[in-house]
Legacy VTK file of the C-alpha trace (Angstrom):
# vtk DataFile Version 3.0
C-alpha trace
ASCII
DATASET POLYDATA
POINTS 469 float
177.544 -91.802 -116.884
180.149 -93.950 -117.923
182.733 -95.474 -115.433
185.549 -93.255 -116.373
183.723 -90.084 -116.260
182.397 -90.851 -112.629
185.918 -92.019 -111.583
187.150 -88.335 -112.519
184.055 -86.778 -111.179
184.479 -88.407 -107.748
188.372 -87.444 -108.023
187.519 -84.290 -108.253
185.441 -83.977 -105.465
187.513 -85.885 -103.523
190.388 -83.114 -104.215
188.136 -80.047 -103.049
187.022 -82.231 -100.115
190.680 -82.672 -99.114
191.393 -78.887 -99.653
188.759 -78.129 -97.183
190.274 -80.427 -94.726
193.363 -78.776 -95.295
192.015 -75.167 -94.699
190.430 -76.387 -91.475
193.365 -78.183 -89.963
195.578 -75.065 -91.402
193.856 -72.777 -88.789
194.903 -75.007 -85.910
198.124 -74.405 -85.797
198.782 -71.240 -87.805
197.186 -69.108 -84.997
199.337 -70.268 -82.331
202.449 -69.263 -83.781
201.268 -65.789 -84.026
199.861 -65.348 -80.405
202.715 -63.358 -78.901
202.715 -60.924 -81.791
198.844 -60.711 -81.833
199.157 -60.166 -77.848
201.327 -57.699 -78.177
199.934 -55.283 -80.974
196.277 -55.798 -79.675
197.074 -55.678 -75.846
195.977 -58.516 -74.209
197.126 -59.453 -71.116
198.977 -63.155 -70.482
195.664 -64.315 -68.893
193.260 -62.976 -71.978
195.458 -63.898 -74.691
194.506 -67.731 -74.616
190.653 -66.503 -75.731
192.089 -65.989 -79.090
192.324 -69.912 -79.055
189.768 -70.432 -76.507
186.832 -68.650 -78.666
187.495 -70.692 -81.643
187.254 -73.943 -79.805
184.204 -73.414 -77.810
182.008 -72.026 -80.560
183.292 -74.866 -82.860
182.347 -77.558 -80.600
179.158 -76.206 -79.528
177.842 -75.845 -82.891
179.272 -79.468 -84.431
175.893 -81.183 -83.990
173.944 -78.225 -85.437
176.263 -78.307 -88.362
175.526 -82.014 -89.077
171.974 -81.428 -88.692
171.799 -78.919 -91.011
174.172 -80.807 -93.720
171.023 -83.332 -93.787
168.324 -81.139 -93.696
169.635 -78.002 -95.922
172.043 -80.141 -98.072
175.691 -81.195 -97.683
176.833 -79.441 -100.689
175.049 -75.903 -99.723
176.231 -76.263 -96.124
179.978 -77.049 -97.534
180.137 -73.872 -99.597
178.216 -71.912 -96.930
180.632 -72.809 -94.201
183.858 -71.961 -96.501
182.284 -68.265 -96.941
181.804 -67.972 -93.185
185.242 -69.317 -92.956
186.555 -66.957 -95.386
184.959 -63.573 -94.101
185.787 -64.385 -90.610
189.161 -64.687 -91.638
189.235 -61.218 -93.151
187.711 -59.758 -90.184
190.275 -61.109 -87.926
192.991 -59.890 -90.305
191.413 -56.032 -89.869
190.977 -56.562 -86.201
191.880 -53.390 -84.258
191.284 -54.316 -80.760
190.775 -57.517 -78.639
186.936 -57.585 -78.816
187.018 -57.776 -82.742
189.485 -60.657 -82.880
187.811 -62.602 -80.191
184.447 -62.265 -82.200
185.902 -63.001 -85.545
187.859 -66.498 -83.959
184.316 -67.100 -82.572
182.545 -66.666 -86.091
185.394 -68.837 -87.514
184.858 -71.566 -85.059
181.047 -71.755 -85.945
182.444 -71.645 -89.895
184.597 -74.999 -88.741
181.652 -76.689 -86.920
179.447 -76.282 -90.101
182.436 -77.494 -92.631
183.734 -80.427 -90.743
180.741 -82.460 -90.595
179.701 -81.172 -94.266
182.852 -82.324 -95.300
183.057 -85.737 -93.748
179.195 -86.517 -94.695
180.081 -85.652 -98.138
182.773 -88.319 -98.314
180.536 -90.928 -96.800
177.852 -90.390 -99.117
179.938 -90.239 -102.457
182.197 -93.010 -101.821
180.313 -96.145 -100.768
181.400 -97.985 -97.823
184.331 -100.525 -98.030
187.858 -100.033 -99.866
186.414 -97.051 -101.835
185.635 -95.063 -98.505
188.611 -95.947 -96.685
190.846 -94.606 -99.422
188.989 -91.450 -99.724
188.905 -91.082 -95.767
192.905 -91.804 -95.973
193.454 -88.907 -98.479
190.979 -86.516 -96.339
193.052 -87.517 -93.423
196.444 -87.086 -95.056
195.336 -83.570 -96.168
194.492 -82.530 -92.692
198.072 -83.891 -91.280
199.579 -81.913 -94.115
197.525 -78.853 -92.671
199.107 -79.238 -89.535
202.637 -78.952 -90.929
201.811 -76.309 -93.161
200.010 -74.272 -90.665
203.191 -74.216 -88.087
205.619 -73.428 -91.203
203.515 -70.928 -92.982
202.481 -69.308 -89.520
206.083 -68.534 -88.638
206.858 -67.269 -92.165
203.773 -65.145 -92.698
204.343 -63.950 -88.777
208.149 -62.907 -89.322
207.533 -61.577 -92.841
204.236 -59.887 -92.779
203.166 -59.546 -89.738
200.302 -61.615 -87.718
197.386 -60.279 -89.853
198.970 -62.615 -92.312
198.029 -65.518 -90.862
194.179 -64.682 -91.291
194.421 -63.316 -94.730
195.806 -66.741 -95.951
192.230 -68.308 -95.294
190.310 -65.935 -97.547
191.490 -66.828 -100.878
191.835 -70.517 -100.110
188.442 -70.448 -98.829
187.118 -68.347 -101.529
188.463 -70.526 -104.580
187.366 -73.941 -102.910
183.746 -72.704 -102.523
183.614 -71.429 -105.849
185.115 -74.615 -107.363
182.481 -76.824 -105.116
179.464 -74.968 -107.102
180.829 -76.872 -110.501
182.066 -79.867 -108.915
180.643 -81.289 -106.321
177.381 -83.196 -107.329
173.791 -81.834 -106.475
172.516 -82.284 -103.134
169.830 -85.162 -102.754
166.249 -84.311 -102.603
164.834 -83.295 -98.977
162.532 -85.237 -97.395
160.103 -82.406 -96.320
158.609 -84.513 -93.927
161.765 -84.183 -91.751
162.133 -80.727 -89.500
164.966 -79.091 -88.306
164.201 -80.116 -84.503
164.416 -76.306 -83.455
163.941 -76.900 -79.638
166.436 -79.410 -79.743
168.902 -77.579 -81.966
168.772 -74.700 -79.606
169.373 -76.507 -76.487
171.934 -78.881 -77.714
173.938 -75.931 -79.026
173.737 -73.815 -76.363
174.435 -76.477 -73.862
177.398 -77.880 -75.724
178.806 -74.467 -75.753
178.452 -73.992 -72.228
180.161 -77.608 -71.682
183.076 -76.708 -73.856
183.301 -73.316 -72.035
183.477 -74.612 -68.749
186.231 -77.247 -70.020
188.260 -74.739 -71.747
188.203 -71.853 -69.150
187.921 -74.221 -66.011
192.001 -74.733 -65.918
192.386 -70.954 -66.518
189.561 -69.357 -64.112
189.595 -72.019 -61.403
186.739 -75.127 -61.362
185.122 -72.904 -58.508
185.046 -69.612 -60.059
181.565 -68.100 -60.576
181.326 -68.004 -64.214
182.480 -71.707 -64.585
179.848 -73.230 -61.839
177.052 -71.198 -63.789
177.967 -72.245 -67.009
178.473 -75.590 -65.796
174.709 -75.638 -64.167
173.562 -74.272 -67.205
174.982 -76.910 -69.294
173.652 -79.667 -67.227
170.182 -78.046 -67.546
170.204 -77.525 -71.197
171.465 -81.006 -71.912
169.153 -82.488 -69.798
166.452 -80.568 -71.549
167.596 -81.798 -74.742
167.935 -85.542 -73.811
164.221 -84.957 -72.794
163.120 -82.931 -76.145
164.660 -85.906 -78.162
162.431 -88.635 -76.573
159.513 -86.864 -77.264
159.731 -85.357 -80.640
158.885 -87.296 -83.809
161.935 -86.322 -85.631
164.820 -85.766 -83.186
167.774 -83.777 -83.639
169.778 -86.679 -82.705
167.863 -90.078 -83.280
168.497 -92.451 -80.633
168.597 -95.310 -83.346
172.005 -94.031 -83.976
173.339 -94.959 -80.822
172.261 -98.643 -81.670
174.844 -98.766 -84.281
177.666 -100.122 -82.557
180.416 -99.269 -84.989
179.353 -95.659 -84.485
179.205 -95.750 -80.789
182.927 -97.418 -80.826
183.704 -94.534 -83.394
182.486 -91.893 -80.818
184.457 -93.311 -77.975
187.247 -93.603 -80.085
187.132 -89.949 -80.973
186.982 -88.865 -77.641
189.977 -90.904 -76.458
191.783 -90.011 -79.332
191.710 -85.985 -79.030
192.132 -86.621 -75.491
195.418 -88.290 -76.014
196.974 -87.717 -79.402
195.293 -84.315 -79.769
197.024 -83.150 -76.924
200.706 -83.684 -77.958
200.819 -80.799 -80.076
200.108 -78.478 -77.158
202.675 -79.872 -74.978
205.352 -80.176 -78.092
204.980 -76.540 -78.593
205.449 -75.685 -74.933
208.327 -77.926 -74.958
210.025 -76.509 -78.166
209.080 -72.864 -77.488
209.217 -72.366 -73.626
211.943 -74.934 -72.434
214.255 -75.466 -75.599
213.949 -71.960 -76.849
212.933 -72.301 -80.401
211.568 -69.751 -82.183
208.441 -69.710 -84.187
210.201 -70.556 -87.498
212.126 -73.660 -85.827
209.212 -74.889 -84.134
207.370 -74.905 -87.290
210.074 -76.946 -88.964
210.316 -79.457 -85.566
206.535 -80.439 -86.479
207.571 -81.208 -90.067
208.769 -84.666 -89.161
205.747 -85.758 -87.073
203.153 -84.611 -89.342
204.947 -86.502 -92.202
204.617 -89.657 -89.923
200.834 -88.853 -89.398
200.378 -88.332 -93.060
202.004 -91.724 -93.881
199.941 -93.296 -90.808
196.623 -92.067 -92.141
197.350 -93.831 -95.847
198.371 -97.209 -93.596
195.220 -96.704 -91.653
193.049 -97.076 -95.022
195.197 -100.136 -96.633
195.206 -102.006 -92.930
191.214 -101.802 -92.729
190.878 -103.214 -95.880
192.883 -105.899 -95.393
193.282 -106.456 -91.863
189.562 -105.581 -90.786
188.767 -102.074 -88.810
189.055 -103.966 -85.379
192.744 -105.101 -85.918
193.548 -101.462 -87.534
192.321 -99.511 -84.619
194.311 -101.923 -82.351
197.354 -101.428 -84.055
197.002 -98.049 -84.233
196.556 -97.232 -80.632
199.432 -99.719 -79.933
201.878 -98.105 -81.940
201.021 -94.699 -80.711
201.312 -96.482 -76.890
205.195 -97.304 -77.833
205.907 -93.756 -79.720
204.179 -91.665 -77.031
206.103 -93.353 -74.078
209.408 -92.697 -76.055
208.546 -88.920 -76.247
210.430 -88.159 -72.377
213.476 -89.132 -73.886
214.015 -86.046 -75.670
211.878 -83.934 -73.102
214.452 -82.412 -71.079
215.873 -78.789 -71.287
219.096 -79.700 -72.650
217.924 -82.197 -74.873
218.966 -82.242 -78.790
215.665 -82.308 -80.871
216.755 -85.726 -82.613
216.490 -87.371 -79.166
212.614 -87.024 -79.190
212.619 -87.914 -83.029
212.105 -91.407 -82.726
208.992 -91.050 -80.302
207.511 -88.742 -83.038
207.836 -90.844 -85.730
206.307 -93.947 -84.358
203.636 -91.951 -82.153
202.534 -90.196 -85.596
202.257 -93.176 -87.659
199.988 -94.539 -84.737
197.970 -91.146 -84.707
197.865 -91.670 -88.636
196.375 -95.197 -88.526
193.926 -94.248 -85.661
192.579 -91.193 -87.192
191.544 -92.964 -90.586
190.226 -95.990 -89.112
188.020 -94.358 -86.264
186.473 -92.161 -88.949
185.564 -95.438 -91.072
184.318 -97.087 -88.310
182.059 -94.280 -87.292
180.514 -94.219 -90.686
179.788 -98.004 -90.850
176.097 -98.843 -91.421
174.931 -95.259 -91.259
172.133 -94.349 -93.663
172.876 -91.403 -96.263
170.638 -89.125 -94.652
171.896 -89.559 -91.253
175.459 -89.226 -92.478
175.356 -85.579 -91.608
174.298 -85.710 -88.151
176.107 -88.837 -87.353
179.411 -86.912 -88.175
178.242 -84.076 -86.201
178.021 -86.409 -83.229
181.342 -87.985 -83.586
182.959 -84.211 -84.133
181.392 -83.236 -81.077
182.833 -86.049 -79.210
185.980 -85.381 -80.759
186.058 -81.616 -79.355
184.828 -82.350 -76.109
187.481 -85.180 -75.698
190.268 -82.688 -76.515
188.832 -80.056 -74.202
188.776 -82.874 -71.224
192.000 -84.093 -72.196
193.851 -80.779 -72.234
192.156 -79.813 -69.220
193.073 -82.890 -67.064
196.692 -83.328 -68.823
197.679 -79.228 -68.198
196.211 -79.389 -64.804
198.416 -82.146 -63.868
201.630 -81.132 -65.880
201.340 -77.554 -64.352
201.090 -78.426 -60.832
204.637 -78.255 -59.962
205.474 -74.898 -61.855
203.907 -72.597 -59.459
206.463 -70.183 -57.861
209.440 -71.301 -59.560
211.471 -69.087 -61.937
214.720 -69.511 -64.056
216.113 -72.992 -64.666
213.777 -74.719 -61.875
211.195 -73.165 -63.684
212.474 -75.003 -67.139
212.975 -78.060 -65.262
209.323 -78.205 -63.846
207.613 -77.655 -67.231
209.933 -79.928 -68.855
208.844 -82.537 -65.776
205.264 -81.650 -66.637
205.389 -82.323 -70.288
206.978 -85.898 -69.592
203.815 -86.566 -67.169
201.596 -85.526 -69.726
203.276 -87.813 -72.215
203.411 -90.900 -69.968
199.788 -90.134 -69.215
198.545 -90.110 -72.966
200.115 -93.155 -73.522
197.797 -94.580 -70.750
195.026 -93.102 -72.190
195.689 -94.888 -75.606
196.349 -98.001 -73.941
192.629 -97.473 -72.975
191.359 -97.103 -76.466
193.411 -100.411 -77.374
190.264 -101.874 -74.793
187.655 -100.114 -76.753
189.050 -101.473 -80.188
188.477 -104.807 -78.434
184.711 -104.090 -78.224
184.208 -103.781 -81.908
182.822 -107.200 -83.351
185.121 -109.301 -85.509
184.228 -108.912 -89.348
185.686 -110.398 -92.333
188.246 -108.734 -94.234
187.179 -106.547 -97.030
187.745 -107.239 -100.696
189.785 -104.844 -102.682
187.622 -103.168 -105.203
LINES 1 470
469 0 1 2 3 4 5 6 7 8 9 10 11 12 13 14 15 16 17 18 19 20 21 22 23 24 25 26 27 28 29 30 31 32 33 34 35 36 37 38 39 40 41 42 43 44 45 46 47 48 49 50 51 52 53 54 55 56 57 58 59 60 61 62 63 64 65 66 67 68 69 70 71 72 73 74 75 76 77 78 79 80 81 82 83 84 85 86 87 88 89 90 91 92 93 94 95 96 97 98 99 100 101 102 103 104 105 106 107 108 109 110 111 112 113 114 115 116 117 118 119 120 121 122 123 124 125 126 127 128 129 130 131 132 133 134 135 136 137 138 139 140 141 142 143 144 145 146 147 148 149 150 151 152 153 154 155 156 157 158 159 160 161 162 163 164 165 166 167 168 169 170 171 172 173 174 175 176 177 178 179 180 181 182 183 184 185 186 187 188 189 190 191 192 193 194 195 196 197 198 199 200 201 202 203 204 205 206 207 208 209 210 211 212 213 214 215 216 217 218 219 220 221 222 223 224 225 226 227 228 229 230 231 232 233 234 235 236 237 238 239 240 241 242 243 244 245 246 247 248 249 250 251 252 253 254 255 256 257 258 259 260 261 262 263 264 265 266 267 268 269 270 271 272 273 274 275 276 277 278 279 280 281 282 283 284 285 286 287 288 289 290 291 292 293 294 295 296 297 298 299 300 301 302 303 304 305 306 307 308 309 310 311 312 313 314 315 316 317 318 319 320 321 322 323 324 325 326 327 328 329 330 331 332 333 334 335 336 337 338 339 340 341 342 343 344 345 346 347 348 349 350 351 352 353 354 355 356 357 358 359 360 361 362 363 364 365 366 367 368 369 370 371 372 373 374 375 376 377 378 379 380 381 382 383 384 385 386 387 388 389 390 391 392 393 394 395 396 397 398 399 400 401 402 403 404 405 406 407 408 409 410 411 412 413 414 415 416 417 418 419 420 421 422 423 424 425 426 427 428 429 430 431 432 433 434 435 436 437 438 439 440 441 442 443 444 445 446 447 448 449 450 451 452 453 454 455 456 457 458 459 460 461 462 463 464 465 466 467 468
C-alpha cells in the first residue's frame, strides 16, 4: 500500500471514529434538555425522572470493562459496528416509548451500547495510529468531535424538543448510528487475527460487570435515596462481594480479563487516576452550569444550549492544543498545564454565578476552564495509551473508561450533596440564592480537585520531547 493511499485510508477511518465519538457525546446532553417534557408526557414524578439519566449512567459505567475485553477478543471493528447498531435500535425504542418502564429499559440498553462503543472507538485509534505525534493528532480530532457533540447536543436538544417533541432527541441517533455503522464495514481495516489461546474469562466478566454496575448504582442513587436506604446498602454490599471475587478470579486464571501486568504500566495507572479526577471535576461542571442557567437564571432550553456554545468551542480548541503541547513539551508538562489552566478558569466561574448575574460575567471562566479541560482530555488519553500492546488496547481503554465513569459518579455525588446542603426547606428568592451559593461552592471544590490533578501529573516520569512526524 502506497503512503498516499495509506494516509487517505487512515483519514477516512479517523473521520468515522470521530463521528462515533460525536454520536456518543451528543447523547450525553441532548436528553437533559428534553427531560421536563419527557416527565410530563410519560408521567414521571420528580423523584423518578432522574432514572432517564441514571439508567444510562449505571449500565454504561458497569459494562465498560466488558466492552473493552470484547473489543480485544471479538474484534474492535466488529464491536464498533455492533455497538452502533445497539445504540441506534435502543434510540428507536426510546423514541417509541409509551410509558416510564419502556424508556428506562431503552436508556439502559443505550448505556450498554455506549459502554461497547467507547472502548472500541478508543482502542481502534490507538491501534491504527502509532504512538507519538500521529496518535496525538488523532486523539485531538477524536476529542474535538466529542466537544462538538456536547455543543450540538445542547443546541439540537432545544431545537428538536421545541419543534418536534421529546421523541426527536432519540430518533436523531438512529440514522446517524446506521450511516456510521454501514460506512465502517467498508472503511475500517479488518480486525487482527484472534489468538485462539485467549479466553473471554467468563467468571471474571460476569463478576466485574455486575459489581461495577452495582457500584455505579450506589454512587448515582445514594444522593437521591439516601446512603442508609436499604436498596443502597444491599447494592453496596453486593458490589464489594462481587468486585472482591473478581480480584480473586483474576489472580488465579491463566488469561485474566484484566491482566495485572497492565497496572505495572506507570503511564496507564497515571492515566486511570487522571480520568477519575477529570470526570469528578471537569465532568461535573455541565450539571451545575445547567442548574445555574435554567433554575436560577431562568434560561429556557434553547438559551441553555446557546450558553454552552462558548465553553464547548473553548474545549474543542483545547483538545487541539493538548496534542500539540504533548508533542512539543511532553505529556507530563502538558497535563500540568491543562489542570492549572482548569484551576484558574473554574475558580473564576463563581463571578457569574448569582441569580442576577449577566451571562457575560461567567464567560471568562468558561473559556479558560474549557481550554484547560480540552488540553487535559486529549493528554490523559495519550498518557493512558503509552506502552500498551495492541492486543490489550481494548481492555486498557475499558479500564480507563470505567475509571472515567466512576470518577464522574463519585464527583457528582459529593459535589451535589455539598451544594444542596443549604437548599432544603427554602422557597422563592431564598431558594434561588441557596442554589446559586451551592453552585459556587461546587465550582470552588472542583478547582481544588483539579489542583490534586496537578500533583498526579508530577508522578509521571520525565520524557524527552517527541519528534514531529
